[in-house]
N, C-alpha and C positions, 0 to 999 in steps of 0.2 A: 355532488353528494355521493353518487354511485362510485366515482373514482376514489373518493376518500374511504368509502366502505371497503373497497377491494384492497386498498393500501393497509388499512387497519387489520383486515383479515390475514393478509400475508405476514404482517408483523406478529400477530397473535399465534399463527400456525407454524412459525418458523421451526420449532423443535420437531413437530410432527412431520414436516416436509423433509427435514434432513435425516430423520431416523432411518428410513429405508436405505438411503445412500450409505450411512454409517455401517449398517448391518451388511450390506453388499460388499463393502470394502473389507470388513472383517472376514467374510467368507472367502474372498479372493486371496487374502493374506494366508489363510489356512490352506487353501489350494496350492499356493506357491510353496509353502513349507513342506507339503506332503507330495509334491510333484516328483516323479521318478525319472524325469528326463528333461533335457534342455528345451525341447519343443514345448512341452506342457508348461514349464516354468516361464518361458517367454510369453506364452499366451496369457497366463495368469497375471504377469507383470503388465501386459498391455491393457488387460481389462481393468486392473487397478488404476493405471494412469488415466484411462478414459473416465472412470468413475470419479477420480480425484478432480479432473477438469470440470465435470458437471457439479461436483460439490463446491468447488471454488466459485462458479458462476452463481449457484443458488445462494451461497453464503453472502456474496456481495450484493445480490438483489434484495435479499432479506434485510441486510444492514441498511440499504437505502430505504426500504419500506418502513423499517422501524424509525428512521430519522424523519421521513415525510409524514408519518402518522403521529408524531409527537411522543412516541414510546421511548425515544432516546433520553436517558436520564443523565443530566450533567451534574457532577459533584465538584464544585469549585473549592480549591484549597491552596494554601501556600506551601511551596516545596522548593528545594535547592535544585536548580536546573542541571547542575553537574551530575547528579545521580542519574537523571534521565538520559543524558548524553553518554554517560559511561555504559549504560545498558545498550544503547544504540550501537556503540562501538563494538562491544562484545558480540552482539548479534550479527553484525554485518562485516566485520573484518575478515572472517573466513571466505565469505562470498567475494569480497573485493580481491583478496589474495589469489583466489582461484582464477580470476580474470586478469591478474597482474595489474590491478588498479591500485593506486596509492590512496588510502583513506586517511584523512587528517581530521581530527576533532579539536576545535579551539573553543574552550568553554569559558565560563565566568562564574564568579562566586555569588551572583545575584540570586535572590529568592524571588520566584514568580508566583502569580496567582492564575491557576488554570485547572482543568481537569487532567490529572496526571495520566490516566489511562488513555483518554481521548487524544491528548496532545502527543503521546507516544505513538498512537495509531497514525496520526498525521505524518510524523517524522519517519516512521517505518515505511509508509507509502512513498514518501519523497526520496528517501535514501535508496530504497529498492529500485525506484525508477532511474535515479542518477547512475547507479552501478549498471543497471540493465542496458542503458542507452549510451554508455561510455565505452569506447573501444579499449582493448588491452593496451597497457602503457599509459593510460590517461589518469586523471586525478579527480577525486571527489572530496570536497571540503565541507564540513559541517561546523559553522561558527556562530558565535553570539556577538551582537553589538548592542551596547547600552545606549539608549536614546532617552535622556531625561529619566523619568520614572518607568520607562518601558524597556523591554528587551526585544530585539529583532533576531530571530534565528534564521540563518541562511543555509540553504543546501545548494552548493555550487558544484557544477561538473564541467568537464571538458568534452562533453558528448556531442551528439549530432546537431543539437540546437533545434529551434522551432521558428518558423516564419512568423513575423509580427501579426499578420492577419489571421493566424490560426491560434493565437493565445487564448481566446475565449472558447474556441471549439474544443480544446483538449479537456475542458471541465465537464463536457456533456457525456451522457452514458454511451458506452460502446464506441467511443470515438478513438480510432486508431489512425495516426498519420502514416502515410504510405512508407516513408523511410524507416520509421520506428517499427512498423509491422515486419519489414524485411529483416531487421536486425535481431528482434527478440519477440517471443510469443507473449500474448497478454490478452486480457478481456476488455480493456478500455473502460474499466470501472473505477480504478484506483483514485484518479484525480477527481472524479465525481463525488466519491466518498469524502475525500479531503475537503472539497469545497463545502459540503454539508456540515462536516464536523466543525470546520473553522467558523461557519456561520452560527452554529449552535453555541460555540464558545464565545461568540462576540469578538473574535479576533479578526485580523485582516490578512489576506494573502496577496503577494505581489509576484509577478513573473517578469524577468528580463532574459532575453535569449537572442542569440545570433546563430543562424544556420552555419554549421561547420565549426563553430567556436565554443559552444556550450550554453548552459542555462543557469539561472539563479532563481530558485523558488524561496520566498521568504514569508 
């Protein structure tokens, strides 16, 4: 009961907890704009980056608290999956091109029933990870497969891959696999949030991966 009380408090206090961080980032932005030399500008930029990292951690933890406390509201509706995948492509193509990664989107004309915003959040996390852990020259494929009256969305990469015995571990909070931590920075919270959202949507998530060959999250 005490644990639930703390979770509900964090969910309710999320705005107040993030407000000082937002204010501090505004001040550092102003400091950067008014700086009169490269040394001061560099210092302001470093402060802003540090505050941004704290804000990312706080936002992710508060998201988890909202989900665990039942404060996450699911709004199921029917929508064309093509629209969502088009937005994912627009959002992540520059990031993929910057790393010389080929990003392919294979869509379908199917109408699905889900929460549009929450499903987008899941795909954003999965595609972001796929690009993050794929080396330059690799490929990320986001595709849809119709299975009867259901649609399976695959996010497939040619990245570093994950050992079979670590497949469940990656969905726990602050879990960073050693090889992944060497390749890219991160909080180890993205897949934990994905698992909670998928559960709230009553969808399923599957993982297939081979070390050095890549991964498929569906």
